[in-house]
C-alpha positions as CSV (number, residue, x, y, z in Angstrom):
1,M,70.3,101.5,122.5
2,T,74.0,102.4,122.8
3,R,75.7,104.1,120.0
4,F,79.2,102.7,119.8
5,F,81.6,105.6,119.4
6,Q,84.4,104.9,117.0
7,Q,85.5,108.5,116.8
8,G,85.4,110.7,119.8
9,R,87.0,114.0,120.8
10,P,87.2,114.1,124.6
11,S,89.5,116.6,126.4
12,S,92.4,114.9,128.2
13,R,92.3,115.4,131.9
14,L,95.9,114.4,132.4
15,T,98.7,115.6,130.2
16,R,102.3,114.5,130.1
17,P,104.1,117.4,131.8
18,S,107.6,116.4,130.7
19,I,106.8,116.4,127.0
20,A,104.8,119.6,127.3
21,A,107.7,121.2,129.1
22,A,110.1,120.0,126.5
23,A,108.0,121.5,123.8
24,A,107.8,124.9,125.5
25,I,111.6,124.9,126.2
26,A,112.4,124.0,122.6
27,V,110.3,126.8,121.2
28,T,111.4,129.3,123.7
29,A,115.0,128.6,123.2
30,G,114.6,129.4,119.5
31,V,116.0,126.2,118.1
32,V,114.9,126.6,114.5
33,A,114.4,123.7,112.1
34,A,116.1,124.7,108.9
35,A,114.8,123.3,105.6
36,P,117.1,120.8,103.9
37,D,119.4,122.2,101.2
38,A,118.5,120.0,98.3
39,K,116.1,117.3,97.3
40,S,117.3,113.8,98.0
41,D,118.4,111.7,95.0
42,E,116.5,108.8,96.5
43,A,112.8,108.4,95.6
44,G,110.4,107.9,98.5
45,P,110.2,109.2,102.0
46,K,113.0,109.4,104.4
47,L,111.9,108.2,107.8
48,S,113.5,108.9,111.2
49,L,112.7,107.9,114.8
50,I,113.1,110.8,117.2
51,A,112.3,111.6,120.8
52,A,110.6,114.9,121.7
53,S,112.1,114.9,125.2
54,T,115.0,113.2,127.1
55,S,112.7,112.7,130.1
56,V,109.0,111.9,130.7
57,T,106.9,111.4,133.9
58,L,104.3,108.7,133.9
59,D,101.5,108.5,136.5
60,S,100.5,105.3,138.2
61,W,97.3,105.4,140.2
62,K,97.5,103.8,143.6
63,E,94.0,102.4,143.3
64,E,94.7,100.9,139.9
65,P,98.4,100.6,139.3
66,G,99.9,100.6,135.9
67,V,101.4,103.1,133.4
68,Y,101.0,103.5,129.7
69,L,104.4,103.7,128.0
70,D,103.8,107.1,126.3
71,L,107.5,107.9,125.9
72,G,107.3,110.7,123.4
73,T,108.9,109.0,120.4
74,Y,107.8,109.9,116.9
75,L,108.4,108.7,113.3
76,T,109.0,111.6,111.0
77,S,108.6,111.6,107.2
78,E,110.6,113.8,104.9
79,N,111.2,113.8,101.2
80,G,107.5,112.9,100.8
81,A,104.7,111.2,102.7
82,L,104.7,107.7,104.0
83,E,101.5,106.2,102.7
84,F,99.9,102.8,102.8
85,R,96.7,101.2,101.4
86,V,95.5,98.3,103.4
87,N,92.7,96.0,102.1
88,R,91.1,92.6,102.1
89,T,89.0,91.5,99.1
90,S,86.6,89.6,101.4
91,Y,86.5,88.1,104.8
92,K,87.8,84.9,103.2
93,D,91.0,86.7,102.1
94,P,94.0,87.9,104.2
95,V,94.8,91.6,104.7
96,V,97.2,93.0,102.1
97,I,99.2,96.1,102.6
98,K,100.7,98.2,99.8
99,Q,103.0,101.3,100.0
100,R,102.2,104.2,97.6
101,I,105.3,106.2,96.7
102,Q,105.1,109.6,95.0
103,D,108.0,109.9,92.5
104,G,107.6,113.3,91.0
105,K,104.3,113.4,89.2
106,K,104.1,109.6,89.1
107,T,102.8,107.3,91.8
108,R,104.2,103.8,92.1
109,T,103.0,101.0,94.4
110,R,104.8,98.2,96.0
111,T,103.2,95.3,97.8
112,L,104.7,94.6,101.2
113,P,105.5,91.1,102.4
114,A,102.5,88.8,102.9
115,G,101.6,88.4,106.6
116,L,103.1,91.7,107.6
117,V,99.8,92.8,108.9
118,N,96.8,90.8,109.9
119,D,94.3,93.6,110.8
120,F,93.9,97.3,110.4
121,S,95.3,98.6,113.7
122,G,98.7,99.4,112.4
123,L,102.2,97.9,111.8
124,P,102.6,95.2,114.5
125,D,105.8,95.0,116.6
126,F,107.1,98.1,115.0
127,T,108.9,99.5,118.0
128,R,110.8,97.6,120.6
129,I,111.0,99.1,124.1
130,T,113.5,98.0,126.8
131,L,113.2,99.4,130.3
132,T,115.9,99.2,132.9
133,D,115.8,100.3,136.5
134,A,118.2,102.5,138.5
135,A,120.4,99.5,139.1
136,G,120.7,98.7,135.4
137,E,118.5,95.6,135.7
138,K,116.2,94.9,132.8
139,V,112.6,95.1,134.0
140,L,110.7,95.1,130.7
141,E,111.0,94.3,127.1
142,R,108.1,94.6,124.7
143,T,107.0,95.6,121.3
144,E,104.3,98.1,120.2
145,T,102.1,98.4,117.2
146,F,102.5,101.7,115.2
147,C,99.5,103.4,113.6
148,P,100.9,105.9,111.1
149,N,97.7,107.9,111.4
150,N,98.7,109.1,114.9
151,A,99.5,112.5,113.4
152,S,100.9,114.7,116.1
153,G,102.0,117.8,114.3
154,R,104.5,119.4,111.8
155,V,108.2,119.1,112.3
156,R,109.0,122.1,110.3
157,P,107.1,125.3,109.7
158,D,106.8,125.0,105.9
159,A,105.2,121.5,106.0
160,P,101.6,121.2,104.8
161,A,99.2,122.9,107.3
162,N,97.1,119.8,107.6
163,S,97.6,116.0,107.4
164,K,95.4,114.6,104.7
165,Y,95.4,111.1,106.3
166,P,92.6,109.7,108.5
167,Q,92.9,110.4,112.2
168,S,93.7,106.9,113.5
169,C,93.6,103.3,112.5
170,P,90.2,101.5,112.6
171,T,89.4,98.8,115.1
172,N,86.1,97.4,113.9
173,P,86.8,93.7,113.3
174,F,85.0,93.8,110.0
175,T,86.9,96.7,108.5
176,L,87.5,96.2,104.8
177,G,90.1,98.8,103.8
178,S,92.1,101.6,105.4
179,V,94.5,104.3,104.5
180,W,97.5,105.0,106.7
181,G,100.0,107.8,106.3
182,V,102.5,110.1,107.8
183,E,102.3,113.5,106.0
184,N,105.4,115.0,104.5
185,G,107.1,117.1,107.1
186,W,105.0,115.7,109.9
187,A,105.5,113.3,112.9
188,S,103.4,110.5,114.1
189,N,103.6,109.2,117.6
190,T,104.8,105.6,117.8
191,Y,102.9,105.0,121.1
192,S,100.1,102.4,120.7
193,A,98.0,104.6,122.9
194,Y,95.0,102.9,124.6
195,Y,95.2,99.8,122.4
196,S,98.2,98.8,124.5
197,E,98.3,97.2,127.9
198,P,99.4,99.2,130.9
199,V,102.6,98.1,132.7
200,E,102.9,97.8,136.5
201,L,106.0,99.6,137.6
202,A,107.0,100.7,141.1
203,P,107.5,104.4,141.6
204,G,111.1,105.4,140.7
205,T,113.4,106.2,137.9
206,Y,114.0,104.0,134.8
207,T,115.8,104.3,131.5
208,A,113.9,103.4,128.3
209,E,115.5,102.5,125.0
210,I,113.1,102.7,122.0
211,G,114.1,101.5,118.6
212,V,112.4,100.4,115.3
213,A,112.4,96.6,114.7
214,E,114.9,95.4,112.2
215,K,112.4,94.2,109.6
216,Y,110.9,97.6,109.4
217,R,114.3,99.3,109.3
218,D,115.2,97.1,106.3
219,L,111.9,97.5,104.6
220,F,111.7,101.3,104.8
221,G,115.4,102.3,105.1
222,I,115.2,103.6,108.7
223,A,118.5,104.2,110.4
224,D,119.3,102.1,113.4
225,E,119.3,104.9,115.9
226,P,117.4,103.9,119.1
227,Q,116.3,106.7,121.3
228,T,117.0,106.8,125.1
229,V,114.5,108.5,127.5
230,K,114.6,108.8,131.2
231,V,111.3,107.6,132.7
232,V,110.0,108.8,136.1
233,V,107.1,106.8,137.5
234,R,105.1,108.8,139.9
235,E,102.4,107.4,142.2
236,R,99.1,109.3,142.6
237,S,95.8,108.7,144.3
238,W,92.3,109.3,143.3
239,E,91.5,110.3,146.8
240,D,94.1,113.0,146.7
241,E,93.0,114.3,143.3
242,S,89.3,114.4,144.0
243,G,89.5,115.7,147.6
244,G,87.7,112.6,148.8
245,S,87.4,108.9,148.4
246,V,86.2,107.6,145.0
247,G,85.0,104.1,144.9
248,R,86.7,101.7,142.6
249,G,83.3,101.0,141.0
250,A,83.4,104.6,139.7
251,V,86.1,103.7,137.2
252,K,86.1,101.2,134.4
253,S,89.2,99.0,134.0
254,A,91.2,99.2,130.8
255,A,89.8,95.9,129.6
256,S,86.2,96.8,130.2
257,A,86.6,100.2,128.6
258,H,87.7,98.7,125.3
259,G,84.4,97.1,124.7
260,A,81.9,99.0,126.7
261,H,81.6,102.8,126.9
262,A,79.8,105.3,129.0
263,H,76.5,106.6,127.7
264,H,76.3,110.0,126.2
265,A,73.1,110.9,124.6
266,G,72.7,107.4,123.3
267,H,76.2,107.0,122.1
268,A,79.1,105.7,124.1
269,D,81.9,108.1,124.9
270,N,85.5,107.7,125.7
271,G,85.2,107.0,129.4
272,P,87.7,106.9,132.2
273,H,90.1,104.9,130.1
274,A,90.6,107.9,127.9
275,Q,91.8,109.7,131.0
276,H,94.5,107.1,131.8
277,G,92.3,105.7,134.5
278,A,91.5,109.0,136.2
279,P,88.3,108.9,138.2
280,P,85.3,111.3,137.6
281,G,86.1,114.7,139.1
282,T,89.8,114.5,138.6
283,P,91.1,118.1,138.0
284,E,92.2,118.9,134.5
285,A,95.9,119.6,134.0
286,P,97.0,122.6,131.9
287,A,97.0,121.9,128.2
288,A,100.3,120.8,126.7
289,E,102.2,123.0,124.3
290,T,101.6,121.8,120.7
291,S,103.0,122.4,117.3
292,G,99.8,124.0,116.0
293,A,98.1,120.8,115.0
294,G,94.5,121.0,115.8
295,P,92.9,118.5,118.3
296,S,91.5,116.4,115.5
297,Y,94.9,115.1,114.9
298,N,95.3,113.8,118.4
299,E,92.2,111.8,118.4
300,G,90.7,109.5,115.9
301,H,88.4,107.0,114.3
302,G,88.7,104.5,117.2
303,P,87.3,103.9,120.6
304,Y,90.2,105.8,122.3
305,P,92.1,109.0,121.5
306,A,94.8,107.9,119.1
307,A,97.8,110.1,119.9
308,P,99.2,112.0,122.9
309,P,100.5,115.6,122.9
310,A,101.9,117.1,119.7
311,L,105.5,117.3,118.8
312,P,107.2,120.7,118.8
313,W,108.3,121.6,115.3
314,A,111.4,123.4,116.4
315,L,113.9,120.5,116.1
316,K,117.5,120.6,115.4
317,R,118.5,120.2,111.7
318,S,120.2,116.9,112.4
319,S,116.8,115.4,113.4
320,L,115.3,116.1,110.0
321,G,115.5,114.2,106.7
322,R,115.4,115.9,103.3
323,Q,112.4,117.8,102.1
324,A,110.5,117.2,98.9
325,A,110.3,120.3,96.8
326,G,107.1,122.2,97.6
327,A,104.3,121.5,100.0
328,A,102.2,118.4,99.3
329,E,98.8,119.1,97.9
330,I,95.8,117.2,99.1
331,G,94.4,115.2,96.2
332,D,94.9,112.3,93.8
333,G,94.3,111.6,90.1
334,P,91.0,110.7,88.5
335,G,89.3,107.8,90.0
336,Q,91.4,107.8,93.1
337,T,90.1,108.7,96.5
338,D,91.6,111.8,98.0
339,G,89.8,111.9,101.4
340,S,89.2,115.7,101.0
341,R,85.7,115.8,99.4
342,Q,83.4,117.2,102.0
343,A,80.6,118.8,99.9
344,P,77.7,118.9,100.6
345,A,78.2,120.3,104.1
346,A,76.4,118.7,107.1
347,R,74.3,121.8,107.5
348,P,70.6,121.1,106.8
349,N,68.5,123.1,104.3
350,A,66.5,125.8,106.0
351,E,63.3,125.1,104.0
352,R,61.5,122.1,102.7
353,P,62.2,121.5,99.0
354,T,59.8,122.8,96.4
355,G,59.2,121.8,92.9
356,K,58.8,118.3,91.4
357,A,60.7,115.5,93.2
358,S,63.1,113.6,90.9
359,V,65.8,110.9,91.2
360,P,68.5,112.0,88.7
361,D,71.0,109.8,87.0
362,V,73.9,110.8,89.3
363,P,76.1,108.8,91.7
364,K,74.3,107.4,94.7
365,P,75.2,105.8,98.0
366,D,75.6,102.0,98.4
367,L,74.4,100.9,101.8
368,R,75.9,97.6,103.0
369,S,75.7,95.8,106.3
370,L,78.6,94.3,108.3
371,P,78.2,91.0,110.2
372,A,77.1,91.5,113.8
373,Y,79.8,91.4,116.5
374,G,80.2,92.1,120.2
375,I,77.6,89.3,120.8
376,T,76.8,88.5,124.4
377,V,74.0,87.0,126.5
378,S,72.5,88.9,129.4
379,D,70.5,87.1,132.1
380,G,68.0,89.9,132.4
381,Y,67.5,93.5,133.2
382,E,66.0,95.2,136.2
383,E,62.6,95.5,134.5
384,D,62.8,91.9,133.3
385,P,65.0,90.0,135.6
386,D,63.7,86.6,134.6
387,R,64.3,87.0,130.8
388,D,67.4,86.2,128.7
389,Y,68.6,88.6,126.1
390,L,71.1,88.4,123.2
391,A,73.0,91.7,122.8
392,F,75.1,92.6,119.8
393,S,76.6,95.5,117.8
394,A,75.6,96.2,114.2
395,N,76.9,98.5,111.5
396,V,75.6,99.7,108.2
397,W,78.1,101.5,106.0
398,N,78.2,103.4,102.8
399,A,80.4,102.1,100.0
400,G,79.7,105.1,97.8
401,P,80.5,106.6,95.4
402,A,78.1,109.3,96.8
403,K,77.3,110.1,100.4
404,L,73.9,109.6,101.8
405,V,72.2,112.9,102.7
406,V,68.8,112.9,104.3
407,D,67.1,116.1,105.5
408,G,64.1,116.3,107.8
409,F,61.6,119.1,107.8
410,R,59.2,119.8,110.6
411,S,55.7,121.1,110.6
412,P,55.4,123.6,113.5
413,G,54.4,122.0,116.7
414,K,54.8,118.5,115.5
415,D,57.2,115.8,116.9
416,V,57.7,114.3,113.4
417,M,59.5,115.5,110.3
418,D,59.1,114.6,106.6
419,A,62.4,113.2,105.3
420,Y,63.9,113.7,101.9
421,Q,67.0,112.2,100.3
422,Y,69.1,114.6,98.3
423,F,71.3,113.9,95.2
424,Y,74.3,115.8,93.9
425,D,76.3,115.9,90.7
426,A,80.1,115.4,90.4
427,D,80.7,119.0,91.4
428,G,78.6,118.8,94.5
429,K,75.7,120.7,93.2
430,Q,72.2,119.6,94.4
431,V,70.3,118.3,91.4
432,G,67.4,116.4,92.9
433,Y,65.5,115.0,95.9
434,T,62.9,112.5,96.7
435,P,60.6,111.8,99.8
436,T,62.0,109.0,101.9
437,G,59.8,108.5,105.0
438,G,60.2,110.5,108.1
439,M,62.0,111.4,111.3
440,E,60.7,111.3,114.8
441,W,61.7,113.1,118.0
442,D,62.8,110.6,120.7
443,P,62.2,112.3,124.1
444,R,63.6,109.5,126.3
445,P,66.6,110.3,128.6
446,G,69.8,109.4,126.9
447,H,68.2,109.9,123.5
448,E,66.6,113.3,123.0
449,H,67.4,113.6,119.3
450,W,65.8,113.0,115.9
451,H,65.6,109.5,114.5
452,F,65.4,108.6,110.8
453,L,62.9,105.8,110.4
454,D,63.5,102.5,108.6
455,F,67.3,102.9,108.1
456,A,68.0,99.3,109.1
457,S,66.4,96.3,110.9
458,Y,67.9,93.5,113.0
459,R,66.4,90.0,113.0
460,L,67.3,86.7,114.6
461,L,66.8,83.9,112.1
462,S,66.5,80.2,112.7
463,A,68.9,77.7,111.2
464,D,66.7,77.5,108.1
465,K,67.0,81.4,107.8
466,K,63.4,82.1,108.8
467,E,62.7,85.0,111.1
468,T,62.4,84.1,114.8
469,V,62.8,87.4,116.7
470,R,62.9,91.0,115.4
471,S,64.6,93.9,117.2
472,G,62.4,96.9,118.0
473,K,65.3,99.2,116.9
474,E,64.5,100.5,113.4
475,A,65.0,104.3,113.9
476,F,68.4,105.8,113.9
477,C,70.4,109.0,114.1
478,L,73.1,108.6,111.4
479,A,76.7,109.4,112.3
480,N,80.0,108.3,110.9
481,T,81.3,106.2,113.8
482,D,83.5,103.7,112.0
483,A,86.0,103.9,109.1
484,V,85.0,100.8,107.3
485,D,86.8,101.2,104.0
486,Y,88.6,104.4,103.2
487,T,90.0,103.0,99.9
488,V,86.7,103.1,98.0
489,K,86.2,105.9,95.5
490,N,85.3,109.3,97.0
491,A,85.9,108.1,100.6
492,A,85.8,111.1,103.0
493,W,88.8,110.7,105.3
494,H,87.7,113.5,107.6
495,P,83.9,113.2,108.0
496,D,82.1,116.0,109.7
497,N,79.3,114.3,111.7
498,T,80.9,111.7,113.9
499,D,78.7,111.7,116.9
500,L,75.3,112.8,118.2
501,S,76.4,116.3,118.9
502,T,77.0,116.9,115.2
503,A,74.3,114.8,113.6
504,C,71.0,114.6,115.3
505,G,69.5,118.0,116.1
506,E,67.7,119.5,119.1
507,Q,64.1,119.4,120.3
508,N,63.5,122.8,118.9
509,S,65.1,122.1,115.5
510,I,63.0,123.1,112.5
511,S,65.2,120.9,110.2
512,V,67.8,118.2,110.5
513,R,70.4,116.8,108.2
514,E,71.8,113.3,108.7
515,V,74.7,112.2,106.6
516,L,76.5,108.9,106.1
517,D,79.8,109.6,104.3
518,V,81.4,107.4,101.7
519,G,83.7,104.8,103.4
520,S,82.2,105.2,106.9
521,G,79.6,103.2,108.8
522,D,77.3,103.7,111.8
523,T,77.5,101.3,114.7
524,Y,74.8,100.8,117.3
525,T,75.0,98.4,120.2
526,Q,71.7,96.7,120.9
527,D,71.8,96.0,124.6
528,L,68.4,97.1,125.9
529,P,65.1,95.2,126.0
530,G,63.2,95.8,122.8
531,Q,66.5,96.2,120.9
532,S,68.4,93.1,122.0
533,F,66.7,89.7,121.1
534,D,64.6,88.0,123.8
535,I,65.8,84.4,123.7
536,T,64.2,83.2,126.9
537,D,61.9,80.7,125.2
538,L,64.1,79.8,122.2
539,P,65.4,76.3,122.0
540,N,69.2,75.8,122.0
541,G,70.7,75.5,118.5
542,T,72.0,77.4,115.5
543,Y,70.7,80.8,114.6
544,Y,71.8,83.8,112.5
545,I,71.8,87.5,113.4
546,Q,70.7,89.4,110.3
547,V,71.7,93.1,109.8
548,L,69.5,94.5,107.0
549,A,70.1,98.0,105.6
550,N,67.3,100.0,104.0
551,P,64.7,97.3,104.7
552,E,61.8,99.0,103.0
553,N,64.0,100.2,100.0
554,R,62.9,103.7,100.6
555,L,66.4,105.1,100.1
556,K,67.7,105.3,96.6
557,E,71.1,103.5,96.2
558,T,73.2,101.8,93.6
559,D,72.7,98.3,94.8
560,H,69.9,96.7,96.9
561,D,71.3,93.2,96.7
562,N,74.1,93.7,99.2
563,N,72.1,95.1,102.1
564,S,72.0,92.0,104.3
565,A,74.7,90.4,106.4
566,L,74.4,87.2,108.5
567,R,76.4,86.1,111.5
568,K,76.1,82.6,112.7
569,I,75.7,81.9,116.5
570,V,74.9,78.8,118.6
571,L,72.7,79.2,121.7
572,G,73.1,76.9,124.6
573,G,72.7,76.6,128.4
574,E,69.4,76.9,130.2
575,K,67.0,79.6,131.3
576,G,68.8,82.1,133.5
577,A,72.2,80.8,132.4
578,R,72.0,80.9,128.6
579,T,75.3,80.8,126.6
580,V,76.2,81.9,123.1
581,T,79.0,80.5,120.9
582,V,80.1,82.7,118.0
583,P,82.1,80.8,115.3
584,P,84.6,82.8,113.2
585,H,83.2,84.5,110.2
586,Y,85.7,83.1,107.6
587,L,89.1,84.6,108.7
588,V,87.5,87.1,111.2
589,D,87.5,85.5,114.6
590,A,85.7,88.1,116.7
591,N,82.6,87.5,118.7
C-alpha cells in the first residue's frame, strides 16, 4: 500500500539566496510599508504584480540540467481579498469559476467567462515570461498557471495574521470544488512551482520580463506593469554537493515524481522533486528570511510544495494598493463555509467511553467515493514475477456537513483496539457515540501504525458488474490527503491530520483518533500484491474498478446510497504483457 500524499510539509534543501538576501536587505534598511491614507472608492480588491528582488540565482544540476523559473514575482491584494469559488456540478459538467467580492457587509458574486478554467490547478496562462540572454536575444517565452492559494506572507504589518484560504490548489483529477484566494494585505507567488516544467538554460546571465496576461488585466483591473528581474543561472553538481558520486538512479526525474512518490511509513512523501532535483544527502542551505508567515503557507494540498520563500512585508508605499478598513475576519454568514471550523481537535480521548451508546439526531459525515485513477498494469513483482497486476489509486472523501471522528481504545497488551464513532452538535460539543468495529496494529515495515477496519473496499467487476477480484486492502489509517470539495458546507480549509505522522498513532498508543474532515478525502495507491488486482488469468475485455466506502455500513452517515464509484477499463494484451485502456470518465480524461 502506498498512501498518496496530497499535502506534505518537507523542509526545502535548497533556498533561493537572491530572494532571501533581498528580504533581509529590505527589512534591515528599514523600508517601511505605510498604510494607505483612505479607503478606495472602488469596490473589490486592488491587485498588483510586484517583484521581491531585482535579481535571482537559479541552480541547474549538471547531472540533470534544467531550472525552475522561480523569479520571485507576487500578486498582492489590497482593499479586500481576492476570492474565487470553483465548482463542477458533476463530471458531465464543465468547471465554473465565480469571484466573490466583499462590498462592505454584503457579498456579491460574479461568474467569470466560461472556459476560463478547465480544472482546479489555478488560473491558466496568467503570467507571461520572456527571457533574453546577455546579447539581447530572446531565448524563451512561456506562460504560467497562477494558484492564488500560494500564500507567501503579509505585505504590510497590519494585515490579517493568517490567510484563511487553503494552502494550494488541488490536483486530484476528480476534484469537485475548490476555494482560491489571496488574503487582504497578502501576496501570493505567481510561480507555478513544481507543476511547471523545468527549462534548460546554459549557465550565464539573463533578463526576465514577467507580466500579467491581458485578459486577466482586463478582468481584474490589474495595471500593465511588467516586472524585470535579472536571472543568473548557476551550474552545480551532485558530486560536489554530496562529497562523492551519486548515481542518477538515486534521483527521480520531474516527470516520475509527479505521479510516484517515495515511501514514508506507508504514505508517499515529496521526494527529490521537492528539492529541485537535489540528490539524497545534499546539504541544506540556510533558511530564507520570511515575512512571518508560517511554513504551512509555503506548502499545500498537492503533491509538491506550493510556494517558494515568503515575501518581505517591508515594501515601498508605491508597491501597495489601498487598504480596506480594518483587518479581515475569518468567517462567513450562516450556511456558508468559512474553512475555520476545527473542533473537535484531532487529539484522542484518553479513556474509553462510558454510559449508554447513542446515535443522536445531529449532523453526520457523508462518505463518498471518487472514481479510480492512476491505473496501470505491472508485469509482476519480485515475489510473483510471473503474475500480472492492475494497480490504481482510490479516494474516499467526506462531503459533510460533519467530520468523521473515530477513536480506538486498546486493552493493555493487545494489538487490537475497539473503535467508536463520535457525534457532535453544532457547537462542537460531544453528544453521543456508537461502537463501529475495531482497529489493528500493522507491524510491517513501512506501515507500523493503527488501521481502522472496514473503511472501504476495492473490487474489480466484470462487464455485467459482478465481482471478479477483490483487493485485500480493507484497513486504513485515515488522513486528509486531498482537498476534494472545499465549497461544501462546513469544509475545513486547514485540516489538522494530513499524513501518517499526525493521524495513526504509535505501537505503544493507548488510544488513537482518526479523522476525515469535511471537504477532504483520503487517497491510497494500491500497487502491491494483495492490494492491486491479480489479472493474470482474466480474459481481455471490459471491467469496472469499484471503490466502495463504508462497505459494511458500520459508520453512521447521512447517505449510504452514494458510497460506490465505478471506473471503466479495458484489459488487453497477453500474459506478461497485459495492457489497460482507461476511457475518459465523462469530461475527466485521466487514467
